[in-house]
PAZAPA-4460 file (N, C-alpha, C; in steps of 0.05 Angstrom, whole numbers, plus 32768, in hexadecimal, padded with zeros to 4 digits):
% residues 243
    n_x    n_y    n_z   ca_x   ca_y   ca_z    c_x    c_y    c_z   seq   type   mol
   7E69   7DC0   80C5   7E7D   7DD5   80C4   7E97   7DCA   80B8     1      M     A
   7EA3   7DD9   80A6   7EBC   7DD0   8099   7ECC   7DE8   8090     2      Y     A
   7EE6   7DE2   808B   7EF7   7DF8   8082   7EF3   7DFB   8064     3      L     A
   7EE9   7E12   805D   7EE2   7E18   8041   7EFB   7E20   8033     4      Y     A
   7EFD   7E1A   8019   7F13   7E24   8009   7F0F   7E41   8003     5      K     A
   7F23   7E51   800A   7F20   7E6E   8007   7F1A   7E76   7FEA     6      N     A
   7F26   7E68   7FD8   7F22   7E6E   7FBB   7F05   7E6B   7FB3     7      K     A
   7EF8   7E56   7FBE   7EDC   7E51   7FB7   7ECB   7E67   7FC3     8      T     A
   7ED2   7E71   7FDA   7EC3   7E87   7FE6   7EC5   7EA0   7FD4     9      F     A
   7EDD   7EA5   7FC9   7EE1   7EBC   7FB8   7ECF   7EBB   7F9F    10      I     A
   7ECB   7EA3   7F95   7EBB   7E9F   7F7C   7E9F   7EAA   7F80    11      E     A
   7E95   7EAA   7F98   7E79   7EB2   7F9D   7E75   7ED0   7F99    12      S     A
   7E8B   7EE0   7F97   7E88   7EFD   7F94   7E8D   7F05   7F77    13      F     A
   7E8B   7EF3   7F64   7E8E   7EF9   7F48   7E73   7EFD   7F39    14      K     A
   7E5D   7EF7   7F47   7E43   7EF9   7F3A   7E38   7F15   7F3D    15      K     A
   7E28   7F1F   7F29   7E1C   7F3A   7F2B   7E05   7F3A   7F3E    16      P     A
   7E0B   7F3E   7F57   7DF6   7F3E   7F6C   7DFF   7F4F   7F84    17      Q     A
   7DED   7F52   7F97   7DF3   7F60   7FAF   7DFC   7F4C   7FC4    18      L     A
   7E13   7F51   7FD0   7E1E   7F40   7FE5   7E20   7F50   7FFF    19      N     A
   7E15   7F45   8014   7E17   7F53   802E   7E29   7F44   8041    20      I     A
   7E3E   7F51   804A   7E50   7F45   805E   7E4C   7F54   8078    21      I     A
   7E43   7F46   808C   7E3C   7F54   80A5   7E4A   7F47   80BD    22      A     A
   7E51   7F58   80D0   7E5E   7F4D   80E8   7E5F   7F63   80FD    23      G     A
   7E65   7F5B   8116   7E69   7F6E   812B   7E83   7F7D   8127    24      R     A
   7E87   7F94   8135   7EA1   7FA2   8133   7EB9   7F90   813A    25      P     A
   7ECE   7F94   812B   7EE8   7F86   812F   7EE7   7F68   8127    26      A     A
   7ED2   7F60   8118   7ED1   7F45   810F   7EDF   7F41   80F4    27      M     A
   7EE6   7F56   80E7   7EF6   7F54   80CE   7EE8   7F59   80B5    28      G     A
   7ED2   7F69   80B5   7EC3   7F6E   809C   7ED5   7F7C   8088    29      K     A
   7EE2   7F92   8090   7EF2   7FA1   807E   7F0A   7F91   8075    30      T     A
   7F16   7F82   8087   7F2D   7F71   8081   7F25   7F5C   806C    31      M     A
   7F0D   7F50   8070   7F04   7F3C   805D   7EFF   7F49   8041    32      L     A
   7EF4   7F61   8041   7EF0   7F6F   8027   7F0A   7F74   8019    33      A     A
   7F1F   7F7B   8029   7F3A   7F7F   801D   7F46   7F65   8012    34      L     A
   7F42   7F4F   8021   7F4B   7F35   8017   7F3E   7F2E   7FFD    35      Y     A
   7F23   7F32   7FFC   7F14   7F2C   7FE3   7F1F   7F3D   7FCC    36      I     A
   7F25   7F57   7FD2   7F30   7F69   7FBD   7F4A   7F5E   7FB3    37      S     A
   7F5C   7F57   7FC5   7F76   7F4D   7FBE   7F75   7F34   7FAC    38      H     A
   7F63   7F22   7FB4   7F60   7F09   7FA4   7F54   7F0F   7F88    39      E     A
   7F42   7F22   7F87   7F35   7F29   7F6E   7F48   7F37   7F5A    40      M     A
   7F5A   7F47   7F65   7F6E   7F53   7F53   7F80   7F3E   7F47    41      I     A
   7F87   7F29   7F57   7F96   7F13   7F4D   7F88   7F06   7F35    42      K     A
   7F6E   7F06   7F36   7F5E   7EFA   7F20   7F57   7F0E   7F0A    43      E     A
   7F66   7F23   7F09   7F63   7F37   7EF3   7F48   7F46   7EF4    44      R     A
   7F41   7F4F   7F0C   7F28   7F5E   7F10   7F2F   7F79   7F1E    45      K     A
   7F1E   7F8D   7F19   7F22   7FA7   7F25   7F0C   7FAB   7F39    46      T     A
   7F13   7FB7   7F50   7F00   7FBA   7F67   7F00   7FD7   7F6F    47      I     A
   7EE8   7FE1   7F76   7EE6   7FFC   7F81   7EDB   7FF9   7F9E    48      T     A
   7EE8   8006   7FB0   7EE2   8004   7FCD   7ED9   8020   7FD6    49      F     A
   7EBF   8024   7FDC   7EB5   803D   7FE8   7EB6   803A   8006    50      F     A
   7EC6   804B   8013   7EC9   804A   8030   7EBC   8062   803E    51      T     A
   7EAC   805C   8052   7E9F   8071   8062   7EA9   8070   807F    52      L     A
   7EB7   805B   8087   7EC1   8059   80A2   7EDE   8062   80A4    53      E     A
   7EF0   8054   8096   7F0C   805B   8096   7F12   806D   807E    54      L     A
   7F27   807C   8080   7F30   808D   806A   7F3D   807C   8055    55      S     A
   7F40   8087   803D   7F4E   8078   8028   7F6B   8073   8030    56      S     A
   7F77   8086   803F   7F93   8082   8048   7F95   806B   805C    57      I     A
   7F81   8069   806E   7F81   8053   8082   7F7D   8038   8074    58      Q     A
   7F6C   8037   8060   7F68   801E   8052   7F80   8016   8042    59      L     A
   7F8D   802A   8036   7FA6   8025   8027   7FBB   8019   803A    60      E     A
   7FBD   8024   8052   7FD0   801A   8065   7FCA   7FFD   806D    61      K     A
   7FB0   7FF7   8070   7FA8   7FDC   8077   7FB0   7FC8   8061    62      R     A
   7FAD   7FD0   8048   7FB5   7FBF   8032   7FD3   7FB9   8033    63      M     A
   7FE3   7FCE   8039   8000   7FCA   803A   8008   7FBA   8052    64      F     A
   7FF8   7FBC   8068   7FFE   7FAB   8080   7FF8   7F8E   807A    65      D     A
   7FE4   7F88   806A   7FDB   7F6D   8065   7FEB   7F5F   804F    66      L     A
   7FF2   7F6E   803A   7FFE   7F62   8022   8018   7F70   801B    67      F     A
   802B   7F60   8011   8045   7F6B   8009   804A   7F6A   7FEB    68      N     A
   8034   7F65   7FDC   8037   7F62   7FBF   8027   7F78   7FB0    69      D     A
   8025   7F90   7FBD   8014   7FA5   7FB2   8024   7FBE   7FAE    70      I     A
   801A   7FD0   7F9D   8026   7FEA   7F99   8010   7FFE   7F95    71      R     A
   8016   8018   7F98   8001   802C   7F96   8008   8040   7F80    72      M     A
   7FF2   804A   7F73   7FF5   8060   7F60   7FEE   807A   7F6F    73      I     A
   8000   808D   7F6F   7FFC   80A5   7F80   7FEF   80BD   7F72    74      S     A
   7FEF   80BE   7F57   7FE4   80D6   7F49   7FC6   80D5   7F46    75      E     A
   7FB8   80D7   7F5D   7F9B   80D6   7F5D   7F91   80EB   7F71    76      L     A
   7F77   80F2   7F6F   7F6C   8105   7F83   7F71   80FB   7FA0    77      P     A
   7F71   810E   7FB2   7F79   8109   7FCE   7F6A   80F1   7FDB    78      E     A
   7F50   80EF   7FD6   7F40   80DB   7FE4   7F3D   80C1   7FD5    79      K     A
   7F4D   80BD   7FC0   7F4C   80A5   7FB0   7F68   8098   7FB1    80      I     A
   7F68   807E   7FB6   7F81   806F   7FB6   7F7E   8057   7FA3    81      K     A
   7F92   8052   7F93   7F91   803C   7F80   7FA8   8029   7F86    82      R     A
   7FA1   8010   7F8A   7FB5   7FFB   7F92   7FB6   7FE5   7F7D    83      I     A
   7FCF   7FDF   7F75   7FD4   7FCA   7F61   7FE3   7FB3   7F6E    84      H     A
   7FE0   7F9C   7F62   7FF1   7F85   7F69   800A   7F85   7F57    85      L     A
   8021   7F7F   7F62   8039   7F80   7F52   8038   7F6D   7F3A    86      N     A
   802A   7F57   7F3D   802A   7F42   7F28   8015   7F47   7F13    87      E     A
   8004   7F5B   7F17   7FED   7F5F   7F04   7FF1   7F78   7EF3    88      C     A
   7FE5   7F78   7EDC   7FE6   7F8F   7ECA   7FD7   7FA7   7ED7    89      A     A
   7FDE   7FBF   7ECE   7FD4   7FD7   7EDB   7FB6   7FDB   7ED8    90      D     A
   7FA9   7FCD   7EC5   7F8C   7FD2   7EC2   7F7B   7FC3   7ED8    91      Q     A
   7F88   7FB4   7EE9   7F7A   7FA6   7EFF   7F84   7FB2   7F19    92      Y     A
   7F71   7FBB   7F2A   7F79   7FC9   7F42   7F62   7FCB   7F56    93      F     A
   7F69   7FD3   7F6E   7F55   7FDB   7F82   7F57   7FF9   7F85    94      L     A
   7F3F   8007   7F81   7F3E   8023   7F84   7F2D   802A   7F9C    95      E     A
   7F38   8039   7FAF   7F2A   8040   7FC8   7F20   805D   7FC6    96      I     A
   7F06   8061   7FCB   7EFA   807B   7FCB   7EF0   8082   7FE7    97      H     A
   7EFA   8098   7FF2   7EF1   80A2   800C   7ED9   80B3   8007    98      D     A
   7EC1   80AA   8010   7EA8   80B9   800C   7E9B   80C0   8027    99      I     A
   7EAC   80C7   803B   7EA2   80CE   8055   7E97   80EA   8056   100      K     A
   7E80   80EE   804A   7E72   8108   8049   7E55   8104   8041   101      R     A
   7E45   8119   8041   7E2A   8116   8039   7E29   8110   801B   102      K     A
   7E17   80FF   8013   7E16   80F6   7FF7   7DF9   80F0   7FF0   103      I     A
   7DF2   80F2   7FD7   7DD7   80EB   7FCD   7DD9   80D0   7FBF   104      L     A
   7DC3   80C2   7FBF   7DC2   80A8   7FB2   7DC9   80AA   7F94   105      L     A
   7DC0   80C0   7F87   7DC6   80C4   7F6B   7DE5   80C6   7F67   106      D     A
   7DF2   80D4   7F79   7E0F   80D7   7F77   7E1D   80BC   7F7B   107      E     A
   7E14   80AC   7F8E   7E1F   8091   7F92   7E1B   8080   7F79   108      L     A
   7E03   8082   7F6D   7DFE   8073   7F55   7E11   807B   7F3E   109      E     A
   7E16   8096   7F3C   7E29   809F   7F27   7E45   8095   7F2C   110      R     A
   7E4D   8095   7F45   7E68   808B   7F4C   7E6B   806E   7F45   111      K     A
   7E57   805E   7F4C   7E58   8041   7F45   7E58   803D   7F27   112      I     A
   7E47   804C   7F19   7E47   804A   7EFB   7E62   8052   7EEF   113      A     A
   7E6E   8067   7EF9   7E88   8070   7EEF   7E9D   805B   7EF3   114      D     A
   7E9D   804E   7F0B   7EB1   803A   7F11   7EAD   8021   7EFF   115      C     A
   7E94   801A   7EFA   7E8E   8003   7EEA   7E95   8008   7ECC   116      A     A
   7E8F   8020   7EC3   7E93   8026   7EA6   7EAF   8030   7EA0   117      L     A
   7EBA   8041   7EB0   7ED4   804E   7EAA   7EEB   803D   7EB4   118      Q     A
   7EE9   8032   7ECD   7EFE   8022   7ED8   7EFB   8004   7ED3   119      N     A
   7EE3   7FFD   7EC8   7EDD   7FE1   7EC4   7EDD   7FD1   7EDE   120      N     A
   7ED3   7FDE   7EF3   7ED2   7FD0   7F0D   7EBD   7FBA   7F0C   121      S     A
   7EC4   7FA2   7F14   7EB1   7F8C   7F15   7EA6   7F87   7F31   122      Q     A
   7EB3   7F94   7F45   7EA9   7F90   7F60   7EAA   7FAC   7F6E   123      I     A
   7E93   7FB2   7F7B   7E91   7FCB   7F8B   7E8D   7FC3   7FA8   124      I     A
   7E9D   7FCF   7FBA   7E9B   7FC9   7FD7   7E93   7FE3   7FE5   125      I     A
   7E80   7FE2   7FF7   7E77   7FF9   8006   7E7A   7FF3   8024   126      I     A
   7E89   8003   8032   7E8F   7FFE   804F   7E87   8016   805F   127      D     A
   7E70   8017   806D   7E5D   8002   806F   7E41   800E   806D   128      Y     A
   7E2C   7FFE   806C   7E11   8008   8064   7E05   801B   8078   129      V     A
   7E09   8017   8092   7DFD   8029   80A5   7E09   8045   80A3   130      Q     A
   7E23   8047   809F   7E2F   8061   809B   7E26   806D   8080   131      L     A
   7E22   805D   806C   7E19   8067   8053   7DFD   8074   8056   132      L     A
   7DEB   8067   8063   7DD0   8072   8068   7DD2   808C   8077   133      I     A
   7DE3   808E   808B   7DE6   80A6   809A   7DF3   80BD   808A   134      R     A
   7E03   80B5   8076   7E11   80C9   8066   7DFF   80D6   8051   135      S     A
   7DE9   80C9   804A   7DD7   80D5   8036   7DCB   80EF   8041   136      F     A
   7DC7   8102   802F   7DBB   811B   8036   7DA0   8116   8044   137      D     A
   7D9C   8121   805B   7D84   811C   806B   7D6A   8124   805C   138      Q     A
   7D6C   8138   804A   7D55   8140   803B   7D4B   812A   8028   139      D     A
   7D5D   8117   8021   7D54   8103   800E   7D43   80ED   801B   140      S     A
   7D44   80EC   8036   7D34   80D8   8045   7D35   80BC   8039   141      K     A
   7D4D   80B4   8033   7D51   809A   8026   7D4B   8083   8038   142      L     A
   7D3B   8070   802D   7D35   8058   803B   7D49   8042   8033   143      D     A
   7D52   8031   8046   7D66   801D   8040   7D5C   800A   802B   144      I     A
   7D42   8006   802A   7D37   7FF4   8015   7D3C   7FFF   7FF9   145      N     A
   7D39   801A   7FF6   7D3F   8027   7FDD   7D5C   8024   7FD5   146      V     A
   7D6E   8026   7FE9   7D8B   8024   7FE4   7D91   8008   7FDA   147      L     A
   7D87   7FF3   7FE8   7D8D   7FD8   7FDF   7D82   7FD1   7FC3   148      L     A
   7D69   7FDB   7FBE   7D5E   7FD8   7FA3   7D6F   7FE5   7F8E   149      D     A
   7D7A   7FFC   7F94   7D8B   800A   7F81   7DA5   7FFB   7F7C   150      K     A
   7DB1   7FF0   7F92   7DCA   7FE1   7F8F   7DC5   7FC7   7F80   151      L     A
   7DAF   7FBA   7F84   7DA8   7FA2   7F75   7DA6   7FA8   7F57   152      R     A
   7D99   7FBE   7F51   7D95   7FC7   7F35   7DB0   7FCD   7F28   153      F     A
   7DC2   7FDB   7F36   7DDC   7FE2   7F2B   7DED   7FC8   7F27   154      L     A
   7DEB   7FB5   7F39   7DFA   7F9C   7F36   7DF2   7F8E   7F1C   155      A     A
   7DD8   7F8D   7F17   7DCE   7F80   7EFF   7DD5   7F90   7EE6   156      K     A
   7DD1   7FAA   7EE7   7DD4   7FBC   7ED0   7DF1   7FBC   7EC6   157      M     A
   7E04   7FBD   7ED9   7E20   7FBF   7ED1   7E2F   7FA4   7ED4   158      Y     A
   7E20   7F90   7EDB   7E2B   7F75   7EDD   7E43   7F75   7EF1   159      H     A
   7E3E   7F7F   7F08   7E53   7F81   7F1D   7E49   7F74   7F37   160      I     A
   7E5C   7F6C   7F47   7E55   7F63   7F62   7E58   7F7B   7F75   161      A     A
   7E44   7F7F   7F86   7E45   7F94   7F9A   7E46   7F87   7FB6   162      I     A
   7E5B   7F8E   7FC5   7E5E   7F84   7FE0   7E58   7F9A   7FF4   163      I     A
   7E44   7F96   8004   7E3B   7FAA   8017   7E42   7FA0   8033   164      L     A
   7E53   7FAE   8041   7E5A   7FA6   805D   7E46   7FB2   8070   165      L     A
   7E41   7FA3   8086   7E2C   7FAC   8098   7E33   7FA4   80B5   166      S     A
   7E29   7FB4   80C8   7E2B   7FAD   80E4   7E15   7F9A   80EC   167      Q     A
   7E18   7F8E   8103   7E04   7F7C   810F   7DFB   7F86   812A   168      L     A
   7DE4   7F7C   8133   7DDA   7F82   814D   7DED   7F78   8163   169      D     A
   7DED   7F85   817A   7DFE   7F7D   8190   7DF7   7F62   819C   170      R     A
   7DDF   7F58   8196   7DD8   7F3D   81A0   7DEC   7F28   8198   171      K     A
   7DF9   7F2C   8181   7E0C   7F18   8178   7E24   7F16   818B   172      A     A
   7E2A   7F2B   819A   7E3F   7F2A   81AE   7E37   7F19   81C6   173      D     A
   7E1E   7F19   81CD   7E14   7F0A   81E4   7E16   7EEC   81DF   174      I     A
   7E0D   7EE4   81C7   7E0E   7EC6   81C1   7E29   7EBE   81B4   175      R     A
   7E3A   7ED1   81AE   7E55   7ECD   81A3   7E54   7EC1   8187   176      K     A
   7E3F   7EC4   8178   7E3E   7EBE   815C   7E25   7ECC   8150   177      H     A
   7E25   7ED2   8136   7E10   7EE2   812A   7DF8   7ED1   8121   178      P     A
   7DE1   7EDE   811E   7DCA   7ED1   8112   7DBD   7EE6   80FE   179      K     A
   7DAD   7EDB   80EC   7DA1   7EEC   80D8   7D92   7F04   80E4   180      F     A
   7D84   7F00   80FA   7D74   7F15   8107   7D85   7F2C   8112   181      N     A
   7DA0   7F28   8113   7DB2   7F3D   811C   7DB7   7F52   8106   182      D     A
   7DAC   7F4E   80EE   7DB2   7F5F   80D8   7DA4   7F7B   80D8   183      L     A
   7D9A   7F82   80F0   7D8E   7F9D   80F3   7D79   7FA2   80DE   184      L     A
   7D78   7FB9   80D1   7D63   7FC0   80BE   7D64   7FAF   80A4   185      D     A
   7D7B   7FA4   809F   7D7E   7F95   8086   7D6E   7F7B   8085   186      L     A
   7D69   7F6F   809D   7D5D   7F54   809E   7D41   7F53   8091   187      K     A
   7D33   7F6A   8090   7D18   7F69   8086   7D17   7F6E   8068   188      R     A
   7D2E   7F75   805B   7D2D   7F7C   803F   7D41   7F6B   802E   189      I     A
   7D4C   7F57   803A   7D5D   7F45   802A   7D4C   7F35   8016   190      I     A
   7D56   7F34   7FFE   7D49   7F25   7FE9   7D5A   7F0D   7FE2   191      N     A
   7D53   7EF5   7FEC   7D64   7EDE   7FE9   7D65   7ED4   7FCD   192      F     A
   7D54   7EDE   7FBB   7D55   7ED6   7F9F   7D6C   7EE5   7F91   193      N     A
   7D75   7EFB   7F9C   7D8A   7F0B   7F8F   7DA2   7F12   7FA1   194      S     A
   7D9F   7F10   7FBB   7DB3   7F19   7FCE   7DC2   7F01   7FDB   195      D     A
   7DDB   7F05   7FE2   7DEA   7EF2   7FF2   7DF1   7EFF   800C   196      R     A
   7DEC   7EF0   8022   7DF1   7EFA   803D   7E07   7EEA   804B   197      V     A
   7E1C   7EF8   8053   7E32   7EEB   8062   7E35   7EF8   807D   198      Y     A
   7E31   7EE9   8093   7E36   7EF3   80AD   7E51   7EE8   80B7   199      L     A
   7E62   7EF9   80C0   7E7D   7EF0   80C8   7E81   7EF3   80E6   200      I     A
   7E94   7EE2   80F0   7E99   7EE1   810D   7EB6   7ED9   8111   201      N     A
   7EC3   7EE4   8125   7EDD   7EDC   812E   7EDC   7ED2   814A   202      R     A
   7EDA   7EB8   814F   7ED7   7EAD   816A   7EED   7EB6   817D   203      P     A
   7F05   7EBB   8173   7F1B   7EC3   8185   7F15   7EDE   8192   204      E     A
   7F03   7EEF   8186   7EFC   7F08   8191   7EED   7F05   81AC   205      R     A
   7EE1   7EED   81AF   7ED2   7EE7   81C7   7EE2   7ED5   81DA   206      Y     A
   7EFC   7ED2   81D5   7F0D   7EC2   81E5   7F0C   7EA4   81DF   207      G     A
   7F00   7E9C   81C8   7EFF   7E80   81C1   7F17   7E7A   81AE   208      L     A
   7F29   7E6A   81B7   7F41   7E64   81A9   7F3F   7E4A   8199   209      I     A
   7F32   7E36   81A4   7F30   7E1C   8197   7F13   7E15   8191   210      L     A
   7F0D   7E0A   817A   7EF2   7E02   8172   7EEC   7DE6   817C   211      G     A
   7ED4   7DDD   8177   7ECB   7DC2   8181   7EDB   7DAB   8175   212      E     A
   7EE8   7DB0   815E   7EF8   7D9B   8151   7F16   7DA1   8154   213      F     A
   7F1D   7DB3   8166   7F39   7DB9   816C   7F45   7DCD   8159   214      G     A
   7F35   7DD9   8147   7F3F   7DED   8134   7F48   7E06   8143   215      E     A
   7F5D   7E13   8139   7F68   7E2B   8146   7F59   7E43   813C   216      D     A
   7F48   7E4F   814D   7F38   7E66   8146   7F48   7E7F   8141   217      F     A
   7F61   7E7F   8148   7F71   7E98   8144   7F76   7E9D   8126   218      R     A
   7F72   7E89   8116   7F76   7E8C   80F9   7F5C   7E89   80E9   219      E     A
   7F45   7E89   80F8   7F2C   7E82   80EB   7F18   7E99   80EC   220      I     A
   7F0A   7E9C   80D6   7EF2   7EAD   80D5   7EDA   7E9B   80CF   221      M     A
   7EC6   7E9C   80E0   7EAD   7E8D   80DB   7E9C   7E9D   80C7   222      E     A
   7E91   7E8F   80B4   7E7F   7E9C   80A0   7E64   7E8D   80A0   223      V     A
   7E4E   7E9B   80A3   7E33   7E90   80A2   7E26   7E9A   8088   224      F     A
   7E21   7E89   8075   7E15   7E91   805C   7DF7   7E8A   805D   225      V     A
   7DE5   7E9E   805C   7DC9   7E99   805F   7DBB   7E97   8044   226      Y     A
   7DAB   7E81   8041   7D9A   7E7C   802A   7D7E   7E86   8030   227      D     A
   7D75   7E85   8049   7D5C   7E8F   8053   7D62   7E9A   806E   228      T     A
   7D4F   7EA9   807B   7D54   7EB3   8096   7D5A   7E9D   80AA   229      P     A
   7D51   7E84   80A5   7D55   7E6E   80B8   7D6B   7E5A   80AF   230      Q     A
   7D72   7E5A   8095   7D84   7E45   808B   7D9E   7E52   8082   231      K     A
   7DB4   7E46   808C   7DCE   7E50   8085   7DE3   7E39   8083   232      Y     A
   7DF9   7E3F   8076   7E10   7E2D   8076   7E26   7E3B   8085   233      I     A
   7E33   7E2D   8096   7E49   7E38   80A6   7E64   7E2B   809D   234      K     A
   7E78   7E3C   8099   7E92   7E32   8093   7EA8   7E44   809E   235      F     A
   7EC0   7E3B   809C   7ED7   7E4A   80A6   7EE8   7E54   808F   236      H     A
   7EF2   7E6C   8092   7F07   7E77   8081   7F21   7E78   8090   237      L     A
   7F36   7E70   8084   7F51   7E71   8090   7F5D   7E8C   8089   238      N     A
   7F5D   7E9F   809C   7F67   7EBA   8096   7F84   7EBA   8090   239      I     A
   7F94   7EA8   809D   7FB0   7EA8   8098   7FB7   7EA0   807C   240      K     A
   7FA5   7E92   806E   7FAA   7E8A   8053   7FAE   7EA1   8040   241      Y     A
   7FA1   7EB8   8047   7FA1   7ECF   8034   7FB9   7EE1   8038   242      W     A
   7FC5   7EDF   804F   7FDB   7EF3   8056   7FF5   7EEB   8047   243      I     A
***
């Protein structure tokens, strides 16, 4: 276990592939996705964030709570927010789309294609997969395997990184850290040849303040990167570094 350089972690989200970030509630999935977005704009990239849990207004407020170097463009439809960094040119931004309603897979595909082709988005974030499955029209009887295959296809076709946020099974709370088998329905359809899996954990949420080497867990996010269902690399991210 070691303290990973946050910049190196960011590099892993530049490849055209499906990335799954999973954790229990309040572990920081959405916050981590916003941190990734902020860093990517600094590197002259555009990001689209599809939110099904929080509204676009709530996510916009979170960004302004976390960062003091951003500004917003207001002349957009009600459920879309566009956030720029003060130091970056206007063509690089985070665009938040509130899609908390019934939706078809074809419509989601069109939205992703439009963001990639019209906005030149290099990264698509979806928060989160279980709500997305529930939001699909029930008549479509969409299987989660079909959804992931479609997202993998879109990542390759448009040369974009797709970040899919996910919940974990409650068993992770009992042992106070996550395992691959906590990935609910996703665990049986992960393709390790094309997907990256990150399980995140905040020890302080379980009352653990100091680590075995004396590290302060109040500033730490544990990340477990799985190469196979049994093999993973564990490292720490310093959350305070990003603020």
